[in-house]
C-alpha positions in Angstrom: 22.0 -84.5 -90.7 21.0 -81.1 -92.3 23.2 -78.1 -93.0 22.1 -75.2 -90.7 22.9 -72.7 -93.5 21.3 -74.1 -96.7 19.3 -77.1 -95.5 21.1 -79.7 -97.6 21.2 -83.3 -96.5 24.7 -84.3 -95.3 26.3 -87.5 -94.1 26.7 -87.9 -90.4 30.1 -86.6 -89.1 30.6 -84.1 -91.9 32.6 -81.1 -91.0 31.7 -78.9 -94.0 28.7 -78.6 -96.1 29.3 -79.8 -99.7 26.6 -77.4 -101.1 27.4 -74.1 -99.4 30.8 -74.8 -97.8 29.6 -73.8 -94.3 31.6 -75.2 -91.3 29.6 -77.6 -89.2 29.8 -78.3 -85.5 30.8 -81.7 -84.4 28.4 -84.0 -82.4 30.5 -83.5 -79.3 30.4 -79.7 -79.5 26.6 -79.8 -80.1 26.0 -82.0 -77.1 28.2 -79.8 -74.9 26.3 -76.7 -76.0 22.9 -78.4 -75.4 23.9 -79.4 -71.9 25.2 -75.9 -71.1 21.9 -74.4 -72.2 19.9 -76.9 -70.2 21.7 -76.2 -66.9 20.6 -73.1 -64.9 23.2 -70.4 -64.4 25.0 -70.6 -61.0 24.0 -68.0 -58.6 26.9 -66.5 -56.6 26.7 -66.4 -52.8 24.9 -63.3 -51.6 23.4 -62.4 -55.0 19.7 -61.6 -55.3 17.5 -64.4 -56.5 16.2 -64.6 -60.0 13.1 -62.5 -60.5 14.0 -60.2 -57.6 13.8 -56.6 -58.5 17.0 -54.5 -58.5 15.3 -51.8 -56.5 14.7 -54.3 -53.6 18.5 -54.6 -53.1 19.3 -50.9 -53.2 18.1 -50.0 -49.6 20.1 -52.9 -48.2 23.3 -51.8 -49.9 22.7 -48.2 -48.8 22.1 -49.3 -45.3 25.5 -51.0 -45.0 27.3 -47.9 -46.2 26.0 -44.8 -44.3 26.5 -41.5 -46.1 28.1 -38.7 -44.0 26.2 -35.4 -43.9 26.7 -32.7 -46.5 30.0 -30.9 -46.0 31.3 -33.2 -43.3 33.6 -36.2 -43.3 34.2 -39.0 -40.9 36.2 -38.0 -37.8 35.9 -34.3 -38.7 35.5 -31.7 -35.8 32.4 -29.7 -35.4 32.3 -26.1 -36.4 32.8 -24.9 -32.9 35.5 -27.3 -32.1 37.4 -26.5 -35.3 37.0 -22.7 -34.7 38.3 -23.1 -31.1 41.3 -25.0 -32.4 42.0 -22.3 -35.0 41.9 -19.6 -32.3 44.0 -21.4 -29.7 46.6 -22.7 -32.3 47.3 -19.1 -33.6 50.7 -17.8 -32.6 50.2 -15.2 -29.8 46.5 -15.6 -29.8 46.1 -14.4 -26.2 47.7 -11.0 -26.9 45.8 -10.7 -30.1 42.4 -11.5 -28.5 43.1 -9.0 -25.7 43.8 -6.4 -28.3 40.5 -7.1 -30.0 38.6 -7.1 -26.7 40.0 -3.7 -25.8 39.3 -2.3 -29.3 35.7 -3.6 -29.0 35.0 -1.1 -26.2 35.8 1.9 -28.4 32.8 2.8 -30.6 34.7 3.3 -33.9 37.3 0.6 -33.4 34.6 -2.0 -32.8 33.8 -1.8 -36.6 37.4 -2.8 -37.3 37.0 -5.8 -34.9 33.8 -7.0 -36.6 35.2 -6.6 -40.0 38.5 -8.3 -39.1 36.6 -11.3 -37.6 34.2 -11.5 -40.5 37.1 -11.6 -43.0 38.8 -14.2 -41.0 35.6 -16.3 -41.1 35.4 -15.8 -44.8 39.0 -17.0 -45.1 37.8 -20.3 -43.6 35.3 -20.7 -46.5 38.3 -20.3 -48.9 40.4 -22.8 -47.0 43.1 -20.2 -46.2 44.5 -18.4 -43.1 43.9 -21.0 -40.4 45.5 -18.6 -37.8 44.5 -15.1 -36.7 45.8 -12.6 -39.2 48.3 -10.0 -38.0 46.8 -7.1 -39.9 43.8 -5.7 -37.9 43.5 -2.2 -39.4 42.5 -1.7 -43.0 39.8 0.1 -45.0 38.2 -3.1 -46.2 37.9 -4.5 -42.7 36.4 -1.2 -41.4 33.8 -1.1 -44.2 32.9 -4.8 -43.7 32.4 -4.1 -40.0 30.4 -1.0 -40.6 28.1 -2.8 -43.0 27.7 -5.5 -40.5 26.7 -3.0 -37.9 24.1 -1.7 -40.4 22.7 -5.2 -40.8 22.5 -5.4 -37.0 20.5 -2.2 -36.9 18.2 -3.4 -39.6 17.6 -6.7 -37.8 16.7 -4.8 -34.6 14.3 -2.7 -36.5 12.8 -5.7 -38.2 12.2 -7.4 -34.9 10.5 -4.4 -33.4 7.1 -5.8 -34.4 7.6 -8.8 -32.1 6.6 -6.5 -29.2 3.0 -7.3 -29.9 3.7 -10.9 -28.9 3.8 -9.7 -25.3 0.0 -9.6 -25.2 0.0 -13.4 -25.7 0.6 -15.1 -22.3 3.3 -17.7 -22.0 3.6 -18.7 -25.7 4.1 -15.1 -26.9 6.8 -14.6 -24.2 8.6 -17.8 -25.1 8.6 -16.7 -28.8 9.9 -13.3 -27.8 12.7 -14.9 -25.7 13.8 -17.3 -28.4 13.4 -15.2 -31.6 16.5 -13.0 -31.0 18.8 -16.1 -30.9 17.4 -17.4 -34.3 17.6 -13.9 -35.7 21.3 -13.6 -34.6 22.1 -16.8 -36.4 20.6 -15.5 -39.6 22.4 -12.2 -39.1 25.8 -14.0 -38.8 25.0 -16.1 -41.9 24.1 -12.9 -43.9 27.2 -11.1 -42.7 29.4 -14.0 -43.6 27.9 -14.2 -47.1 28.6 -10.4 -47.4 32.2 -10.9 -46.4 32.7 -13.8 -48.8 31.3 -11.8 -51.8 32.8 -8.5 -50.6 29.6 -6.7 -51.3 26.7 -5.6 -49.2 24.0 -6.9 -51.6 25.1 -10.5 -51.0 23.6 -10.2 -47.5 20.1 -9.5 -49.0 19.9 -12.6 -51.2 17.1 -13.8 -49.0 16.0 -16.8 -51.0 19.5 -18.3 -51.0 20.0 -17.5 -47.3 16.7 -18.9 -46.2 17.3 -22.1 -48.2 20.6 -22.7 -46.3 19.1 -21.5 -43.0 16.3 -24.0 -43.1 18.4 -27.0 -44.3 21.4 -26.5 -42.0 20.0 -24.6 -39.0 21.4 -26.8 -36.3 25.2 -26.2 -36.7 24.6 -22.6 -37.5 22.5 -22.0 -34.4 25.1 -23.7 -32.2 27.9 -21.6 -33.8 26.1 -18.4 -32.8 24.4 -19.5 -29.5 27.0 -21.4 -27.6 29.8 -18.7 -27.5 27.4 -16.0 -26.5 25.8 -18.2 -23.9 29.2 -18.8 -22.3 29.8 -15.0 -22.1 26.4 -14.4 -20.6 27.0 -17.1 -17.9 30.4 -15.5 -17.0 29.0 -12.0 -16.9 25.9 -13.0 -14.9 28.1 -14.8 -12.4 30.2 -11.7 -11.9 27.2 -9.5 -11.5 25.5 -11.9 -9.2 28.6 -12.1 -7.0 28.8 -8.3 -6.9 25.1 -8.0 -6.1 25.2 -10.5 -3.2 28.3 -9.0 -1.8 26.8 -5.5 -2.0 23.6 -6.6 -0.3 25.5 -8.3 2.5 27.7 -5.3 3.1 24.8 -2.9 3.0 22.7 -5.1 5.3 25.5 -5.2 7.9 26.0 -1.4 7.8 22.3 -0.8 8.1 22.0 -3.1 11.1 24.9 -1.2 12.7 23.1 2.1 12.2 19.8 0.9 13.5 21.0 -0.7 16.7 24.1 1.3 17.4 24.7 4.8 18.7 24.3 8.0 16.8 27.9 7.8 15.7 27.3 4.4 14.4 24.3 5.6 12.5 26.3 8.3 10.8 29.0 5.8 9.9 26.3 3.4 8.5 25.0 6.2 6.3 28.4 7.1 5.0 29.1 3.4 4.4 25.9 3.0 2.4 26.8 6.0 0.2 30.3 4.7 -0.3 28.9 1.3 -1.1 26.5 2.7 -3.6 29.3 4.6 -5.3 31.6 1.6 -5.4 28.7 -0.5 -6.7 28.1 1.9 -9.6 31.8 1.8 -10.5 31.9 -1.9 -10.4 28.7 -2.1 -12.5 30.4 0.0 -15.2 33.5 -2.1 -15.0 31.5 -5.3 -15.4 29.6 -3.8 -18.4 32.9 -3.0 -20.0 34.2 -6.4 -19.1 31.1 -7.9 -20.9 31.7 -5.9 -24.0 35.3 -7.1 -24.0 34.3 -10.7 -23.7 31.7 -10.2 -26.4 34.6 -9.7 -28.8 36.0 -13.1 -27.9 32.5 -14.7 -28.4 32.3 -12.9 -31.7 35.7 -14.3 -32.8 34.7 -17.8 -31.9 31.2 -17.5 -33.4 32.1 -15.9 -36.7 35.0 -18.3 -37.3 32.6 -21.2 -36.7 30.1 -19.6 -39.1 32.8 -19.3 -41.8 33.7 -23.0 -41.3 29.9 -23.8 -41.5 29.7 -21.9 -44.8 32.8 -23.8 -46.2 31.0 -27.1 -45.5 27.4 -26.5 -46.5 27.8 -23.7 -49.0 31.1 -24.2 -50.9 29.4 -22.8 -54.0 29.4 -19.3 -52.4 33.1 -19.1 -52.7 33.1 -20.4 -56.3 30.5 -17.8 -57.2 32.4 -15.0 -55.4 35.6 -16.0 -57.3 33.7 -16.0 -60.6 32.3 -12.5 -59.8 35.7 -11.2 -58.9 37.2 -12.6 -62.1 34.5 -11.0 -64.2 34.9 -7.7 -62.5 38.6 -7.8 -63.0 38.2 -8.5 -66.7 35.6 -5.8 -67.1 37.8 -3.3 -65.3 40.8 -4.3 -67.4 39.1 -4.1 -70.8 38.8 -0.3 -71.0 42.4 0.2 -69.9 43.6 -2.2 -72.5 41.5 -0.5 -75.1 42.9 2.9 -74.2 46.4 1.6 -74.2 46.2 0.0 -77.6 47.1 2.3 -80.6 44.3 3.5 -82.8 44.3 1.6 -86.1 41.6 3.6 -87.9 42.7 6.9 -89.4 
């Protein structure tokens, strides 16, 4: 046998090389190593075959473990369901909502309502205030609501050009009917970003807003469309009932005047005039009722949009906190400098 280190000739069974002193493996060890090298490695059950690419196994592994959508977790409520739960689980929510509904009728107080609800929606993105806050009147809330009204006016002005679509039959009318709903979803998202950052300019970061709008439009559209749709159905039902009842009463009075005596004719005319007056009063009442219920729809909608922002745009809150921290430091630096004693004389 030969030494594997120096190549010297050694007697069979030697354990060490007499020339270089290297330790030699025994014959049994050599045979065991040779057999182990000759045998193929055992492939565990379920493992890919030799020569199969790793990329071929990735889709199968991913298919067995579905990934939940961004911002959601398994068993989590939808944005509308969570918003409804937040409203109805608030202590005294019925009285608080009635107060907001009455305030929404008054032209100036409705700014407080919008600002209050926007701030509560922004609280959802911060993970705080699951219940309706008790404080409804503050300057910050008023300014937030006022700026939101300004955004609404700008949206209406921006959509004025869509009137030219009326000249396009069918397709243009469909676009004109649907566009306000999509614009309202974008408005709510811009208003929520403004409330989170506490500055009006955040509502005009159009590139950021459009990126989120295109990628997560479905839940956002539902959050703004469903509550308003429910209010429209309720109001239309009331108006339809009033209209049918008024028509039936007017028809009966008119028939009595046409086929009765002169006395009946006079009574029918008085009844028509009275019915018209009552109809106008009821119409005004229904309009006020619709404005009141619009506050409830806005509460449900804006809370849902805040939850949507917490799930799909958590970086907004982080950026807002960073901005606020920087502003606090910048405001505190001049005060600290003025308070420190002068060292240079």
